[in-house]
C-alpha positions in Angstrom: 0.0 0.0 0.0 1.3 3.4 -1.0 2.0 5.6 2.0 1.3 9.3 2.6 5.0 10.2 2.2 5.3 8.2 -1.1 2.3 10.1 -2.5 3.8 13.4 -1.3 7.1 12.5 -3.1 5.3 11.5 -6.2 3.4 14.8 -6.2 6.6 16.9 -5.8 8.2 15.0 -8.6 5.2 15.5 -10.9 5.7 19.3 -10.7 9.2 18.8 -12.0 10.6 21.8 -10.0 7.8 24.2 -11.0 6.1 26.3 -8.4 2.4 25.9 -8.0 -0.4 28.4 -7.2 -3.5 26.9 -5.4 -6.8 28.5 -6.3 -9.6 27.0 -4.2 -13.3 27.0 -4.8 -15.7 29.2 -2.9 -15.4 28.5 0.8 -11.7 27.7 0.5 -10.2 24.2 0.9 -10.4 22.5 4.3 -7.4 20.9 6.0 -7.9 17.4 4.6 -9.0 18.6 1.1 -6.7 17.4 -1.7 -5.6 21.0 -2.5 -4.5 21.5 1.1 -2.6 18.2 1.1 -1.0 19.1 -2.2 0.0 22.5 -1.0 1.8 20.9 1.9 3.7 18.6 -0.4 4.7 20.8 -3.3 7.8 22.9 -2.5 7.4 26.6 -2.6 3.6 26.4 -3.2 1.4 29.4 -2.5 -2.4 29.8 -2.1 -4.2 32.9 -3.3 -5.3 35.2 -0.5 -8.9 36.5 0.0 -10.6 38.2 2.9 -13.9 36.6 2.2 -13.9 33.1 0.8 -17.7 32.8 0.9 -18.3 35.5 -1.6 -17.9 34.5 -5.3 -16.5 37.9 -6.2 -15.1 37.6 -9.8 -13.0 40.7 -9.7 -11.5 40.0 -6.3 -10.8 36.4 -7.2 -9.0 37.4 -10.5 -7.1 40.2 -8.8 -5.8 37.8 -6.1 -4.5 35.4 -8.7 -2.8 38.2 -10.7 -1.3 39.6 -7.5 0.1 36.2 -6.6 1.6 35.7 -10.1 3.3 39.1 -9.8 4.7 38.5 -6.3 6.0 35.0 -7.2 7.8 36.4 -10.2 8.3 33.2 -12.1 5.9 31.0 -14.2 3.7 28.7 -12.1 1.3 25.8 -12.5 -2.2 26.8 -11.6 -4.1 24.2 -9.6 -7.7 25.4 -9.3 -11.1 24.1 -8.5 -14.7 25.1 -9.0 -15.3 28.9 -9.2 -11.5 29.3 -8.8 -11.0 27.2 -12.0 -13.1 29.7 -13.9 -11.1 32.6 -12.5 -7.8 30.8 -13.2 -8.7 30.2 -16.8 -9.6 33.8 -17.3 -6.3 35.0 -15.9 -4.4 32.3 -17.9 -6.0 33.7 -21.1 -4.6 37.1 -20.3 -1.2 36.3 -18.7 0.1 33.2 -20.5 3.7 34.2 -19.9 3.2 33.9 -16.1 1.8 30.3 -16.3 3.4 27.0 -17.2 0.1 25.0 -17.2 -3.4 25.0 -15.7 -4.9 22.0 -13.8 -8.6 22.8 -13.5 -10.8 20.5 -11.4 -14.6 20.5 -11.6 -14.9 24.1 -13.0 -18.1 25.7 -12.0 -21.0 26.3 -14.3 -20.5 29.9 -15.5 -24.3 30.4 -15.6 -24.5 29.8 -11.9 -22.5 33.0 -11.4 -23.6 35.0 -14.4 -20.2 34.7 -16.0 -20.9 33.5 -19.5 -19.8 36.8 -21.0 -16.7 37.0 -18.8 -15.0 33.7 -19.3 -12.6 33.2 -22.2 -14.2 32.5 -25.5 -11.1 31.3 -27.3 -8.7 28.4 -26.8 -6.4 28.9 -23.8 -2.9 29.7 -24.8 -1.3 27.4 -22.2 -1.3 23.6 -21.7 -4.5 22.9 -19.7 -6.3 19.9 -18.3 -9.9 19.9 -17.1 -10.6 17.1 -14.7 -14.1 16.0 -13.7 -14.5 14.4 -10.3 -18.1 15.4 -9.6 -20.4 14.1 -12.3 -22.8 16.9 -11.6 -20.4 19.3 -13.3 -22.0 18.8 -16.7 -20.6 22.1 -18.2 -17.0 21.0 -17.7 -17.0 19.1 -21.0 -18.4 22.2 -22.8 -15.7 24.3 -21.3 -13.0 21.8 -22.4 -14.4 22.1 -26.0 -14.5 25.9 -25.8 -11.0 26.3 -24.5 -9.5 23.3 -26.5 -8.2 21.7 -23.4 -7.6 18.1 -22.4 -10.5 16.4 -20.5 -10.2 13.6 -17.9 -12.7 11.8 -15.7 -11.1 11.1 -12.4 -11.2 7.7 -10.8 -11.2 8.2 -7.0 -9.3 5.5 -5.1 -11.3 4.6 -2.0 -9.5 3.2 1.0 -10.3 -0.3 2.2 -13.1 -0.3 4.7 -11.0 -1.9 7.4 -8.3 0.7 7.2 -8.0 3.4 9.9 -8.3 7.2 9.6 -4.8 7.5 8.2 -5.9 5.7 5.1 -8.8 8.2 4.7 -6.1 10.9 4.5 -4.3 9.0 1.8 -7.6 8.8 -0.2 -8.1 12.5 0.3 -4.6 13.0 -1.3 -6.3 12.0 -4.6 -3.7 9.7 -6.1 -5.4 9.6 -9.5 -5.2 13.4 -9.7 -1.5 13.3 -9.1 -1.1 11.0 -12.1 -3.2 13.3 -14.3 -1.1 16.2 -13.2 2.1 14.3 -13.9 1.0 13.6 -17.4 0.1 17.2 -18.0 3.4 18.5 -16.8 5.3 15.8 -18.7 3.5 16.7 -21.9 4.2 20.4 -21.2 7.9 19.7 -20.7 8.2 17.6 -23.8 6.6 20.4 -25.8 9.0 22.9 -24.4 11.9 20.6 -25.2 10.7 20.2 -28.8 10.4 24.0 -29.2 13.9 24.5 -27.8 15.3 21.8 -30.2 13.5 23.5 -33.1 15.0 26.9 -32.3 18.5 25.3 -31.9 18.2 23.7 -35.3 17.2 27.0 -36.9 20.2 28.8 -35.2 22.6 26.1 -36.4 21.2 26.2 -39.9 21.7 30.0 -40.0 25.2 29.8 -38.7 26.1 27.3 -41.4 25.0 29.7 -44.1 27.5 32.3 -42.8 30.8 31.9 -44.6 33.9 33.4 -43.2 35.7 35.7 -45.7 39.0 34.2 -46.9 42.0 36.5 -47.1 43.3 36.8 -50.7 47.0 37.2 -51.5 46.1 39.8 -54.0 44.6 42.0 -51.4 47.8 42.1 -49.3 49.7 45.3 -49.7 53.2 45.7 -48.2 54.8 49.1 -48.0 58.6 48.9 -48.0 59.3 52.6 -48.2 
């Protein structure tokens, strides 16, 4: 049986050294919520700050994400849920240079918050995965099509019934989500490597076209006077 520490290590490795920004749903994430457990395991992870977690204030949610991106001052992986996933996608569409990838879990129905006109209407410019854990989030598939993102249906690993409370914490860690995140970051890294290799090839090809001028004996002038 995989232990809490092993899942924690697997999660840290999945991020491949990238920093993460946690964007919870309305109400924030409780102590044993998967986002809170991931936050404790991923080095240098930060959570957005809000004074009122119960109010689904679109502007304040977005501003908190943007402020966090500015203060971190290096590209991050957004790990967002629910209403926070909608706000994260909106910020990602405007600030792609600040974001490595977006991991959006059970994004809320925009119509529930009158946000249909405010969410992005075009494909997101960063690698993104939408994950459906709660089957009542029927609009998630439509958002994935609108934003041209990957879409996964999570399989939650339930602990054996005879296991103690510690196993419940392991289940809350959401092992399947770690694997989905690992695949997203791996794909992102491979794409970045391919782009780097392509740029390198172009530079080398250009350098090969540059010929060094050869000195001609006819151009040598000696003055013996």
